[in-house]
N, C-alpha and C positions, 0 to 999 in steps of 0.2 A: 588807714588801711594801705598795705603795700600794693604798688602797681609797677609795671615795667617802666623803666626810665623814659624810653622813647614816647610812651603814651603820656606821661606826666609833662614832658617838654612840649609835646604838641598841644596838650590841653591848656598849657599856659600861653599859647599863642606865639611861641618863639620860632616854630618851624613846623614842617610836615613831619610825620613819623619817620619817613625815609631819610630826611636830612638829619633828624635827631640820631638815627642809627649811625650815620656817617660820622657825626661828632663824637659819639661814644667810641666807635672803632678807632678814631684818630686820637683818643686819649684826652679829649677836651671836656669831659664830664667827670666830676669827682663827687663822691658821697662820703661825708664825714672825713674828708681829707684824703681819701683813697681813690685812685683812678678806677672808674667803673668799667666793667666789661659788658659787652652786648648781651642782653638777656637778664641783666641784673634788675632787681626790684628795690624800691625804696618807699618810705612813708613820708610824704611832704609835710605832715604835721609833726613829725619826730626827727627826721633826718635833715642834715644840712647838705643841700644839693647845689653844686656850683656848675654852671654851664658857660663854657668859654670865658671864664674869669668873673662871671657875675652870678650872684645868688639867685636861685629859682624862687620866685615869689610863691609863698605858701598859699594854697587855696583856702579861702575862708570856709569854715565848717558851715554846712547848710542847716538852717532852722526853719521849722514849719509850726506856726502857732495858731491856735484858735482862741480868739479874744471875745469876751462878752463886752462889747462896746457900750459905754454909758452915753446918755444924751449929753450934748454940749461939747463933744470932741469932734474936731475936723478929721476926716479920713484922708490923711496926708502925712508925709514925713516932716513937713514944715509948713508954716502958715505965714504969709507976708503981713497979716494983720496982728500977729502975735497971739492968736488964740491957742488954746490947748489942742494938741494933736494926739492921735491914737498911739503914736510911737512913744509918747511920754509915759505910757502905761507899761512899756516893756523895756525900759532903759537898762535893766540889769542883764539883758541878753547881749552877749558880746558880738553883735553883728549889726550891719545897716539893713534894717528891715523895711519892706514896702508892703502896703495893703494890696490884697487881691480884690479888685473891684472897688466899689464905693458905697458907703452908707451916708446919707445926708446928716447935717449937724444934729438934728433932734431925733434921728432914728437910732434905736438901740439894737443890741443883739450880736449875732454871730458874724465875725469878721476874721478872715484869714490874713496872716502876715507872714512873709517869707523873704529870704534873700536869694531864693532860687528864681532868677529872672525868667528863665525859659518856661518854667511851670506856671508862674504867675501870668505871663503873657498868653499861654495856651488856654488857661482856665478863663481868662477875661475875654477871649475872642468870641464874638457873637455866634460863630458857626457851631460852637460846642453846646449851646443851648442847655446850660446847667440849670437844673431846677432849684429855685430858691423859695422857701416858704416863710411867710410873714404872719405874725399875730397882729391883728388890726383892731383898733377901737374907733368907731365912728359915732357921730351924733345922729340920733334917729334910728329907725329900724329898717332892715333890709327886707324888701318884699320879694316874692318869687320872680317877678319880671326884672328887678334890679340884679338879682343873682344871675339870671340868664344872660343879661347884658354883659356883666363882668366876665362870665365864662365864655361867651362868644367872642369877646374882644370889643373894645370901645374906641371911638374915634378921638384921637388927641391932635394937638396942633402939629405934631411931627409924624402923623399918620396913624393908622389903626393898630391896636395892640394885638398880639397873638392871643389865642385862646388861653384862658386861665382856669384854675380849679378852685372853687370855694368850698370850704368844709367847716364843720364844728361851729356853726353859728350859735351865739348865746346872748340873748337880750339881757341887759342889766340896767334897770331903770330907764333913763332917757337915752341910753347908749346901747350899742350892740358890739359884741366881740365876735370875730370870725378869723379863720385862717385863709390865706390866699396863696396859691403857688403859681409863680410865673417863671419863664426861662429867659426873658429879655433883661437888659440891664440899662434901660433908659434913665435919665435924670429924673428923680422924684416920681418914678412911674406909678407906684401903688397909690401915692397921694393923689396924683393927677387922675388916675382911673376912678378913684372914689369921688373926686370932685365932679368928674364928667357925668356921673350917675346921681348927683345931687347930695352927696354926703361929705362932710369934712372930717378928716382923720384927726383924732385927738391924741392918739398914741400909736406908735408903730415899732415893732420889734421883729428882727429876723431870727427865726428859731431853727431853721434848717438850711443847709447848703449841700445839695446832692444827698449823700448818705450821712453827712455829718450833722449832729444835732447839738444845740446849746446845752440841753440837759439842765442840771442844777448848778452849773458853773456860776459863781457869784458875779455880779455886775462889776466891771473894772478889772476882773482877773482873767488870766489866760492859762492855757495848758499846751504842752508840746503834743503834736500829733504823734501817734504811734507809727512805727515802721510800716505796719500793715495798712494804716490809713493813708500814709504817703504813697505807698505802692498803688493803692486803688486810685488815688488822684492822678497819678502819672499814667494810668491806663485809660483815663477818660479822654 
């Protein structure tokens, strides 16, 4: 996409827009071998832009992925222990991607990855209180009082949790499936909440992140977010 040269130069961190305008007026900026004029536009993905004798570094295209994370993958771009990491599943994407938030090793489901650092940081900040819904399987059955405790918030070793929402409870044999929605992002929070009310989690899968849902996306696969979905995330 074409943008004014002074904006591109400033975005690359070379100068302020005003200083970039001075360089353009002084003939120190060329586009595809021609001296640029003030007000000219260029596409950094297509055009060769030289600023004061040095090529303007092309901005990396931004990618926004929704991955269905399998169990057994570390939520990181690298792991010092050599274990499989989630970025192994998106190697064909030509960008250095980072996960938004974290799912622990055995937790499955919806995980966002992007190279848009500003958006990732904003979404991960606790003040945004992004709702996240998990499908949970625990040993034993949840009674009414247990559900009330989870929904009111339970005391953990790092303090009480915020209120949660429990829905769609379904007993299956000696286990129980249910959905829980939280907006905090503490380490192993859902597992620890269930342990605090006397139940061990035997399976955990994130199925929703704000308005985004995992749907029928196969395990280990990903899809690019639509422009409309990206725009909604940026408004959060």
